[in-house]
N, C-alpha and C positions, 0 to 999 in steps of 0.2 A: 509018249510022246514024241509026234509024228517026224520021222528025219527028212524026208523030203523035202528041198527049198520050195518056195511058191512064187517067188519072184515072176515067173513066166505067166502062171496063171493070173496073177494079179495086177499084169502090163496086160492081158489079154482080156481080163474082166472088169478092170476098173471099178465104176461101182459097187459093180455087185458080189465081187471076188469076196466080202465077208459075210453079208448078207445068204446069198449061197452056202459058203460054207457051216450059218447059222441052221440054214432051212432041211440042211442034207441030214446033222447029226439032229434038229430038236432040240436042241437048246441055244442061249443067249453067250454062253462063254464059250472060244473053241480055241484049239491050241494050232498051232502049225511053225511054222518056218519059214524068216523071210530075212535075206540078207544075210544068209552061214547063222544066223541066230534063234533060238529059241522066241517063237512071238505068241501070244495071246491075244484074239482079240474080243473085248467085250462090249454089252450095249445094255442100254435104261438108264433112269439117273439115278438110281445106286450107285450102279457101274462110272457116271462119271464126276461122282463125288468120289467115290474110293482112286479113280484116276488123278483128279484134282488134286489129293492130298501128297506134297510133301516129303510126306514119313513113307510114301505108298512110292509116288513115280517120280521122277528125277527127266528134266530136259538137257543139261549140262552133257553133252557127247551123246544128246541121242538124235538129235539133227540129222540126218544123211549129208556128205557134201555136195550132194550134186545139190542138196535140195538149199542148201548153205549156198552156194553159188550162182542161185539162179533168183528162188524167191527174198529169201531171208537176209542174204548176205552172213560174211561171216563177222562173228565177233559181235551179233544182234543182241537185243534183249530176248528175245527167245529162247538163248544157248544158254540163258544163266539161271542159277536158283538162289536160295539162299537170301542173304543180303543183299547182295552184289546184284540181283533182278528185284531186287524189294525197290532201291535206292534210283537204280534207271529206270524202274519203270514207273514211280514217280512225278519224272517227266514227264513221260507221254502221257499219265490223268492228269497232271495240270493240263496240257496244251490242248487234250481232245475230249478231256469231261468237260468242260466251262459250257453252260448253257447259253451264252453271251458269245460264246468262239464255235460252237454247231450251228446255231442263226445266224453267223457272221455267211460261217461258209456257205450254209443253204441258199442263202439270199445273193451271195457271189455265184452259184453254183445254176439258180432257178435264172437269174440276169443273160448270164453264159447263153442258158439253154434258148432266153428266148427273141436274143439277138443272132442266135445258128437257126432257129425255127423257120427267121423272118427272110431267110436267101434258102430256104429247102425247097420252096414252093415254084422256085424259078430253075429248078435242077432235075431232069428225067428221072430221076432216082436216087435214094438218101439208101446207106446202110447202116441203119440203127447202133449197131456194135460199135461202129467203127468212129460214127458222131456223135454220139456219147460218149466216149475217150474226149473225142477233143475238147470237150465240150469240161468236162469233170478235170482235165488236166488244166487247161489253162485257169479254171478256175481255182484249184487245190493250192496250183504252182504259185498264184499270187499269194493264196490267202497264207499262204503256210510263210512266204515274205522269198521266194524265191523266181529271181527275175526273170522273167522268159515274154520274147514278143509274140506277137500273134502268128508269124511267118513260123517260128520255133514250134509252132503248139504241136500240129501232126506228128514229129518226127519223137518229139519227148516223148508225145503218147503213146507211139508203136514200139517205144521202146518198154515204156511201164507196161502195157498190155503184155510182151515179150515175156518181162522177167514171171509173169506168170503162168503165162501159156508153155513155159519149158519147162516147169521144176520135176515132170513125173514123166518127163521121155527121155530117152539115150538118143534121140534122132534127130532132127535138123531142127527142132522147136527146142531144143536143147540149148543147142552150140549159139542159136541167135539168143537166146535168156544169157550165156555167159558175156557171148560181148557187147550185149546191150548195159548190161550188169557194169559190165568194165567203164562205158561208155559215162554211164552216169555216175559211177561213182569218183571216177577224175574229174567227172565239173563239177559236183556239186563239195568233194574234197578241196577243191581250189577257191571257192566260194564260201571255203568256211576261215580260209586260210585266210583267205581278203579281209574277213568279218573283224577275225581276231588279231591282223592287222593295223585296221583302221581303213581301209582302200576300198573296203566294199560295200555298202549303207545294208543293214539291215536295220528293219522298223521295230521298236520297241516292243519284247512281250511276243515276239514274231517267233515262229517255228526254228528258223536260219539262228535266230539271235539264242533262242532258249539253249538251244543242241550246241552250239560250237562253243558256247560259258558254261556246257552243262562239265559237274563234277562228281564222279564217281564216286564208290565208296569206300575208295582208298585216297581218296582227297584229287586224285590227277582228270585232267582236261582228257577228253575222248581220244585218242589220235585223231587225224584228221581222215581220215579212210574210214574208220567206225563212225565218228558223227557224220561220214555219208550218206554210210547203211542206215542209220538210225533216220534219219531226213528221210531214204529214200523206203523206210519203213514207216512214216509217214504217210508221205504222197501216193506211195504205190496199191497199199489198200481201195483207195478214194478210188483212183481210177480204176478199180476190179472192180467196183459200182456198173461199169461198161455189162458185166456179164449179167448182172442181176437187170440192167437196163433191157437187153436181147432177151431175157426171159420174159421182161412183163413186155415188151413187144406180140412176143410169141406167146402167149398168156392174153392177151386182149383179141388175137388172130383168131385164137380158137376154142375162147369164151366171151363173144361180144358182147354178152348180157354187161359183161361187169361192168360194159366202157362210160355208159353215160353214166352211171352212179360215183364214177370212180371220178367222170367228169365236175362233179355238181363240187367238187374240191372238199366234202366232210372232212376233219382232219381225221377220226378215227376208223371213218373206214380207208382212205388212204393206207392209217400203218398197218391196219388188217390185211389189207392188201400185199404190201412190202412184205409182213412176214409168211403168208403163205407162200407167195415171191418163195424168200429164204426158206420154207420148209420144202416147198413141193418139188422143184427142181433141182441138182446136183452143181453143188458149187465143189467144195472140199471132201474127199471120201471118208478121211479119219486123220484125228493127228495122236499122237504117242510120246510116249516117253521111256525109260530104262526105269526098272524097277529099284527102286534103293536099297532092298535086301530082301534075303530068301520071305515070300507071302505066302498067301492062300485067296483064293478067290473064287467063290458058285463051285467049290468044288476041285478047283485045278489048283494045284502047285507050279507057283513062278517062282526060278531062279531067281537069283542076285544078277542086275542087268538083263536080263530078260528084255525084248518089247513088249509095251505094254500099248493095247491099239485101240481106241473108242471109233465104233465105228458110226458116224456120222449120218451118213446117208441112210444107214437103219435105223439108228434114232429115229430120226425124225420120216422114216414110215411103219414105223412101227406099229400096228394097229391094236396093242395092248395101250397104248396112248394116244393115239388118235384115231377115232370113229373115219374109217372109211379116206384110208391115209393117201390111197392113187386117187383122188379124186380133187381138184383143185377149187377149194372153197375158200374165198376173203373172208368170211361170215363166220367160221368157226374162233376167230380171236376177237370176234366184236366180244366186251363188256368181258374180255377173260385177263387175270392175273396172268401172267409167262414165270413161271417157276424158272429158279437158276440154272435148273439142270434137267429144262424139259424139252426147250425148243433150242436146238445145237448146230445151227448152221455154222456158227464158227468159232464152236467152244460151248464150254457152260463155266460156269464158277463166277462167280462176283469177279468183276476186271479189276477192283481198287488192290485186291488181294493174292490172285493169280494169274496166272497164265489168262485168262478169256480174253481176248483181242477188246483192247481200250474203244478201238474205233468202231465197234459196233452199234452204240448211237449216232455216230456221224452215218455210216451205211442208212440207217435205218428211215433217219430224219432227212438223207439226201434222196434216197428210195423215195420214198411220200411223196416230197415235192416234186421229182421230177415222175413221177410215174404218173400225178396228177395232169403236168403237162402232156404229156404223152398222151391222155385219155383224149384230152381238149384238141390234138393235134388233128387235125384233117386230113384223114389218106388210105388210097387203100394199098392193099397187099396182092400184086403180082402172084403168078405162077412161082412158087419158089422151093427148095429143098429146106424144110422148118423140120427134118427129124433132127433127134438129138442120142447122138452115138454115148452111149454108158460106161463103152471102153475109151472112148478117149478123155483124160483128167488133165485137165480143168473140160468139162464138154458145154458146148453152146449149141445153138441152130445151125445147123449147115450153112447156109446164106449169113447168116449175120445179120436174119433178119432186112428184108428191101423191102420197102416206104415208098410210092408214091404219094408226095404231101402238095394237097389242093392248096391253091391260096383260103384266105380267110372273104 
């Protein structure tokens, strides 16, 4: 077992850290150290199945405090296991996986995009990353029942993007994320208290109403701060689609041959495009947990409480799983059933029974719909820095994708 701490290497290499280790050793599984603990980087569909089995790997006490303090929030569903996780997760499943609910959010989001796009032609240029976040923020807040005015949307969008942007760094982005989390937990905590007291309206069946009155496995209401955390865990991932929208713009600039086909609006191709954006571009570098007991995997003995990390970026670029993995080819997903442990842009497994994100269907549906509208947008891309630095987590095009939108 290596004795050298690898935290600095991870920060320096980002998405390339685990793939580089595997290439150097010629193995799918690599032993290392991270945060002073033994850690094991694993990759592949069988490895994903291994990680998502709670007899092997647990999430409680596994997510580092800097990630809880920025991305997920303290007391979030991501930090629970067993019956506590199942009961809390059921609330998210009911809210996020209903077909009528997903359709309603897509409708709100596309309507917000159309309203915004009508104004973009009158501006010298837009930054797709920022404008997408504004569209998504307004739509998802209203869909969840969170009251927000048009004037408030940009500030809320910046804070929600900051939560995602700052979880992997110790610098200014991290502290910006912590401040944003404090502001938004206070904001939503007050809303939850108002809903419970009957002084703040909440549409029946909305996320605000459901979360405010949810009772955990112990029969107790969530503390207002934890309820705020879980509301953010519905809103934040939706706004994080702005990363995929920037990547979609990047893809249409680099491979313009897909623009006309996407603009036709064929649902199957739009979904294939969305899947390929999620596979090809870097989003989450890995997910992980703590070994529930002494384990053995791929010839490695894993001590109890060791970290087990599933390399998402490496998995999605594994030549044994994906033909020509560094080529952007949406057609690879046409007519293809995607296994639960095959495409792992946001984790693997069954979202109804384990830790896979229940909002993944929302991501695919919203991204598919907005990508079609982006392809139909008449725009020019001026000279800009479209490089994507893999040491930066989360990665994004350096310019945010600047577009000059022409009138229709």
